[in-house]
C-alpha positions, 0 to 999 in steps of 0.5 A: 615512435612512429612506424613508417610505411615506404613507397618507392616512386618510379618516375621518367626521371634518371633517379628514384624518389623514396618517400616516408609516410608516417602511419599510425593507429588510435586505440582506446584503452580503459583507465586501469589498462593504461595504469598497468602499461604505466607499471610496465614502463622500464623508464618514465619517458617510455612511449605506450607503443614501445611498451606494447611493442615490447609485451607483444613480442615477448608474448609472441616468442614466448608462445613460439616456445611452447610445445604443440599438442602433438609434441605433448603426446610424443613425450607421453608416449616416450614416457609410457615406453620408458616405464614399460622398459622400452629403452635402447642402449646407446649401441642399440640405438646406434646400430638401428640408426646405422651409426656403426 
């Protein structure tokens, strides 16, 4: 799979020309990394680009799902409040939020 970069060329002609210019990069990986990439292929002809693309997309999605430090502190604070008996009934919560 080759990444493509699109350039729009506007000229004096009454139409526009769209050119596709392939953009590639070469990377060096250790033999053991190549071996791990080979094991991660879903099918024998899957390219290394496809494997790396899939793995990086999965990693980014997983990272986005992780809780931020502030979220963890909020959850821990809520647990402390619950253990201390600071809880609301549904009715109390609705009244406090003005949803009577």
